[in-house]
C-alpha positions in Angstrom: -11.8 -9.6 -16.7 -8.8 -10.8 -14.8 -6.2 -8.0 -15.4 -2.9 -9.2 -14.0 -2.0 -12.1 -11.8 -4.5 -14.5 -10.2 -2.4 -17.2 -8.6 -3.8 -18.5 -5.4 -7.6 -18.1 -5.8 -8.3 -19.6 -9.3 -10.7 -22.2 -7.9 -12.3 -19.6 -5.6 -12.9 -17.4 -8.7 -14.8 -20.2 -10.4 -16.9 -20.7 -7.4 -17.6 -17.0 -6.8 -18.7 -16.4 -10.4 -20.4 -19.7 -11.3 -23.7 -19.1 -12.9 -23.2 -15.3 -12.6 -20.5 -14.3 -15.1 -17.9 -15.6 -17.5 -14.3 -15.0 -16.6 -12.0 -13.7 -19.3 -8.3 -13.0 -19.0 -6.6 -9.9 -20.1 -4.0 -11.3 -22.5 -2.8 -8.2 -24.2 1.0 -8.0 -24.6 1.0 -4.2 -24.6 -1.2 -1.1 -24.1 -2.2 -0.6 -27.7 -3.6 -4.1 -27.9 -5.5 -3.6 -24.6 -7.0 -0.3 -25.7 -8.0 -1.9 -29.1 -9.6 -4.8 -27.2 -11.9 -2.4 -25.3 -13.3 -0.9 -28.5 -16.7 -2.0 -29.9 -16.1 -5.4 -31.6 -12.8 -5.9 -29.6 -11.9 -9.0 -27.7 -12.9 -7.5 -24.4 -16.4 -6.3 -25.6 -19.1 -7.1 -23.0 -16.8 -6.9 -20.0 -18.7 -5.5 -17.0 -16.0 -5.5 -14.2 -12.3 -5.7 -13.9 -10.1 -7.5 -11.3 -6.8 -5.6 -11.3 -3.4 -6.6 -10.0 -0.3 -4.3 -10.2 1.4 -7.0 -12.3 -0.7 -5.9 -15.3 1.3 -2.6 -15.4 4.3 -4.6 -16.7 2.4 -5.0 -20.0 -0.2 -2.2 -20.3 1.0 0.4 -17.8 -0.9 1.9 -14.9 -4.6 2.8 -15.1 -4.1 6.4 -16.0 -6.4 8.9 -17.7 -6.0 7.2 -21.1 -6.9 3.7 -19.9 -9.7 4.9 -17.6 -11.2 6.9 -20.5 -11.1 3.8 -22.7 -12.8 1.7 -20.0 -15.4 4.5 -19.6 -16.2 4.5 -23.3 -17.2 0.8 -23.2 -20.3 1.9 -21.3 -20.4 -1.5 -19.5 -17.5 -1.5 -17.1 -18.5 0.2 -13.8 -16.3 -1.5 -11.3 -12.5 -2.0 -10.9 -11.7 -4.4 -8.0 -8.1 -3.6 -7.3 -5.9 -6.2 -5.5 -4.0 -4.4 -2.8 -4.5 -1.8 -0.1 -2.6 0.9 -2.0 -4.2 2.0 -5.3 -1.8 4.7 -6.5 -1.6 3.0 -9.9 -5.2 4.0 -10.7 -6.3 7.5 -11.5 -9.2 7.3 -9.1 -10.4 10.8 -9.6 -10.8 10.1 -13.3 -12.7 6.9 -12.4 -15.0 8.9 -10.2 -15.6 11.5 -13.0 -16.8 8.7 -15.2 -18.9 6.9 -12.6 -16.5 3.9 -12.3 -16.1 2.6 -8.8 -12.8 1.3 -7.4 -12.4 -1.1 -4.5 -9.3 -2.3 -2.7 -8.4 -5.0 -0.2 -7.5 -3.2 3.1 -8.1 -5.8 5.8 -6.4 -8.6 3.8 -3.0 -7.1 4.1 -3.0 -6.0 7.7 -1.2 -9.0 9.3 1.6 -9.4 6.8 2.4 -5.7 6.4 2.3 -5.1 10.1 4.7 -8.0 10.8 7.0 -6.6 8.1 7.0 -3.3 9.9 7.6 -5.1 13.2 10.6 -6.9 11.7 12.0 -3.6 10.4 11.5 -2.1 13.8 13.2 -4.9 15.7 16.1 -5.0 13.2 16.7 -1.3 13.3 16.6 -1.1 17.1 18.9 -4.1 17.6 21.1 -3.4 14.5 20.5 -6.9 13.3 21.0 -6.2 9.5 24.6 -5.2 10.0 25.2 -8.1 12.3 24.0 -10.6 9.7 26.2 -9.0 7.0 29.3 -9.3 9.2 28.5 -12.9 10.1 28.1 -13.8 6.4 31.4 -12.1 5.7 33.1 -14.3 8.3 33.7 -11.4 10.7 31.4 -12.6 13.5 30.3 -9.5 15.4 33.4 -7.5 15.1 31.6 -4.5 13.7 28.9 -4.5 16.3 28.8 -2.0 19.2 26.4 -2.5 22.0 26.1 1.3 22.2 24.4 1.3 18.8 21.7 -1.1 19.7 18.6 -0.7 21.9 15.8 -2.8 23.4 12.3 -2.1 22.3 10.8 -2.5 25.8 9.1 0.7 27.1 10.1 2.8 24.1 7.7 5.2 22.4 6.4 4.4 18.9 4.6 7.0 16.8 2.3 5.8 14.1 1.5 8.0 11.1 -1.8 6.6 10.0 -3.7 4.4 12.4 -5.6 2.3 9.9 -5.8 -1.5 9.9 -2.0 -2.0 9.4 -1.0 0.7 11.8 -3.4 -0.5 14.5 -2.1 -4.1 14.1 1.5 -2.9 14.5 0.4 -0.9 17.6 -1.1 -4.1 19.1 2.1 -6.1 18.5 4.3 -3.4 20.0 2.2 -2.5 23.0 1.3 -6.0 24.0 4.6 -7.7 23.4 7.1 -4.9 24.3 5.0 -2.5 26.5 5.7 0.3 24.0 3.9 3.6 24.4 1.8 4.2 21.3 1.2 7.7 19.9 -0.6 8.3 16.6 -1.6 11.0 14.2 -4.5 10.8 11.7 -6.5 13.5 9.9 -9.2 12.5 12.5 -9.2 10.7 15.7 -10.0 7.0 15.3 -13.2 6.5 17.4 -12.6 2.8 18.2 -8.9 3.1 18.9 -7.7 1.4 22.1 -7.4 3.7 25.1 -3.7 3.1 25.2 -3.3 4.8 21.8 -2.8 8.5 22.3 -4.1 10.8 19.6 -2.3 13.9 18.4 -4.1 16.3 16.0 -2.3 18.2 13.3 -1.5 21.2 15.6 0.3 18.8 18.0 2.1 16.7 15.5 5.6 18.1 16.3 4.9 17.5 20.0 4.2 13.8 19.1 7.3 13.5 17.0 9.5 15.0 19.7 8.6 12.0 22.0 9.1 9.3 19.4 11.9 6.7 19.6 10.5 5.4 16.3 8.0 6.5 13.7 6.2 4.0 11.5 4.6 5.3 8.4 1.2 3.9 7.2 -0.5 6.6 5.0 -1.6 6.0 1.4 0.2 7.7 -1.4 -1.8 10.5 -2.8 -0.9 13.9 -4.3 -1.2 15.5 -0.9 0.9 12.8 0.9 3.8 12.8 -1.5 6.8 14.0 0.5 4.7 14.2 3.7 7.5 13.0 5.9 9.9 15.8 4.9 12.7 17.9 6.5 10.5 19.5 9.1 8.9 16.3 10.3 12.1 14.4 10.3 14.0 17.1 12.3 11.1 17.2 14.8 11.8 13.6 15.7 13.9 12.9 18.8 17.6 12.8 17.9 18.6 9.2 17.2 15.0 8.1 16.3 14.2 5.5 13.8 11.8 5.7 10.8 10.1 2.6 9.4 8.2 2.7 6.1 5.9 0.0 4.7 3.5 2.3 3.0 4.9 3.9 -0.2 8.4 5.2 -0.9 7.3 8.6 -2.1 5.5 9.4 1.2 9.0 10.2 2.6 11.3 12.9 1.2 14.2 10.5 0.5 16.8 13.2 0.2 15.8 14.7 3.6 15.9 11.3 5.2 19.4 10.6 3.8 20.7 13.9 5.1 19.4 13.0 8.5 21.1 9.7 8.4 24.4 11.3 7.3 24.4 13.8 10.2 23.2 11.3 12.8 19.8 12.9 13.5 18.2 9.7 12.5 19.6 6.6 14.2 18.4 4.2 11.5 15.7 3.5 9.0 13.9 0.3 8.1 12.4 0.4 4.5 10.2 -1.9 2.6 9.3 0.6 -0.1 11.2 3.0 -2.3 10.3 6.0 -4.5 11.2 4.4 -7.9 10.9 0.7 -7.4 12.5 -1.6 -8.2 15.4 0.9 -8.3 16.9 1.6 -4.9 18.9 4.8 -4.3 22.6 3.6 -4.1 23.2 6.1 -1.3 21.0 4.0 1.0 23.4 1.0 0.4 26.2 3.1 2.0 24.6 2.9 5.4 25.5 -0.6 6.8 23.3 -0.3 9.8 19.9 0.4 8.2 17.5 -2.4 7.2 16.3 -2.7 3.6 13.9 -5.3 2.2 12.5 -5.4 -1.4 8.7 -4.6 -0.9 8.0 -7.8 1.0 5.0 -6.5 2.9 2.4 -8.9 1.5 4.7 -11.5 -0.1 3.2 -14.5 1.7 1.0 -17.3 0.3 -1.6 -16.6 3.0 -1.9 -12.9 2.3 -1.8 -13.2 -1.4 -4.7 -15.6 -1.3 -6.7 -13.4 1.1 -6.1 -10.4 -1.2 -7.2 -12.2 -4.3 -10.3 -13.6 -2.7 -11.2 -10.2 -1.2 -10.8 -8.4 -4.5 -12.8 -11.0 -6.4 -15.5 -10.9 -3.7 -15.8 -7.1 -4.1 -16.4 -7.7 -7.8 -18.9 -10.5 -7.2 -20.8 -8.3 -4.7 -21.0 -5.5 -7.2 -22.5 -7.9 -9.8 -25.0 -9.3 -7.3 -25.8 -6.3 -5.0 -24.6 -3.3 -7.0 -21.7 -2.5 -4.7 -18.6 -4.2 -3.1 -17.7 -3.7 0.5 -14.3 -2.0 0.1 -15.1 1.1 -1.9 -12.1 3.4 -1.6 -12.6 6.7 0.4 -12.4 8.9 -2.7 -15.6 7.2 -4.0 -17.7 7.8 -1.0 
């Protein structure tokens, strides 16, 4: 079942499943219709796996306990291949309880999301967002002050979550700008480059105190909601920058705004927000910060890679009994 958008890999899907399975499209206009379709005799009877895109939530909502329970009751659906690195729209613990596996598409988003973070980092250091606004207003650079902009060369970047995206950003920043890279994970990344310095939980504040910028790359889970809060923000060097391309709720937005107001934070670069597509109007009052509307993977190349990787996970499940990208909660 294709549940949500499949735009770039339609022909790939035909090739991947030819002679293996029929492809059906979730065409329900609302949740009630979708739930009815999963019942015995319903239009989705016989489905054995689901490709899921977040766009499906516009019609049927997120894969919460109700939907996961309905999927479990079919007795035939045992794999949900989610398109995306983040899978916070799926109740994965409920899936696990019912023996339904969930996969995501981690590597497919690394390049595009890391370059989004790099753009936000450059823009916030150099104050490019405000400069563009003044140019478009016919004011040239009358609002710009050199004292408010900084070069990236030899600055210190802290990375919260050195997964695929965080590591790719680290490579960009270290190799292009000579930035010093510090990182914090729950555990040390065994194959991390020697120029990435690890700080365990007990030394996190020590790391933050050295950072000119902090880039956030942790998944949204119950335990990570509000992770970057008052204490962590205030532990950053005064004038530091925060970049977030993960999920909006990972940062305590109110604490971040307070730190912008009193100058503890020099700027922020945000691609994600707690209540998308709504953006807190308070953020719009800071002309020097950089805001983009969740553009992390919005490229043709990345969208195709994500679709193919999700579909391949589903194909591999049908052929081999498991896909390659089972999420950590399932292991």
